[in-house]
C-alpha positions in Angstrom: 0.0 -0.3 -0.1 2.9 2.4 1.0 4.6 1.5 -2.4 1.1 2.9 -4.2 1.0 5.8 -2.6 -2.0 4.6 -0.4 -0.5 5.1 2.9 2.9 6.7 4.8 4.2 6.3 7.5 5.2 8.5 9.9 7.8 8.6 13.1 5.9 9.6 16.0 7.5 11.8 18.1 7.0 9.8 21.9 8.9 6.9 20.9 11.3 6.6 17.8 10.4 2.9 17.5 7.2 3.6 16.4 5.4 4.8 13.0 2.5 5.9 12.6 0.4 5.0 9.7 -1.2 7.8 7.3 -4.0 7.7 4.3 -2.8 9.6 2.1 -5.1 12.7 0.0 -4.7 9.4 -2.9 -6.6 7.3 -0.8 -9.0 9.4 0.6 -9.8 10.3 -3.0 -10.4 6.9 -3.6 -12.5 6.5 -0.6 -15.0 9.1 -1.1 -14.8 7.4 -4.9 -16.6 4.6 -3.2 -18.6 5.9 -0.6 -20.4 7.7 -3.6 -20.9 5.0 -5.7 -22.4 3.1 -2.1 -24.6 5.9 -2.1 -26.1 5.2 -5.3 -26.9 1.5 -4.7 -28.1 2.3 -1.8 -30.4 5.0 -3.9 -31.2 2.3 -6.3 -32.0 -0.3 -3.8 -34.5 1.7 -1.4 -36.2 3.6 -4.4 -39.4 1.9 -4.5 -39.1 0.6 -1.2 -41.7 2.5 1.4 -40.0 3.5 5.1 -42.9 0.2 5.8 -41.4 -2.0 3.8 -37.6 -0.8 4.8 -38.1 -0.9 8.2 -39.6 -5.0 8.3 -36.7 -5.4 6.0 -33.8 -4.2 9.1 -35.9 -5.8 11.6 -35.8 -8.9 9.8 -31.9 -8.9 9.5 -31.5 -8.0 13.3 -33.4 -11.5 13.6 -31.8 -13.1 11.3 -27.9 -11.1 12.3 -28.9 -12.6 15.7 -29.3 -15.7 14.8 -26.5 -16.5 13.6 -24.8 -15.5 16.9 -25.9 -17.6 18.8 
């Protein structure tokens, strides 16, 4: 990731043995682009659903999630 310019290692001033990993502008731009695409997909998925249908869907997902935990 560092080679691809997505992260940088920076020294930690309180401990010379440590390096802090920081996202670069390039990686933040990619993240923002992905976030926008996710929003578009979510909007498409929900476009013909009522609020009541979405509530029911969330309720069922929560039940299924609990089932996986057990």
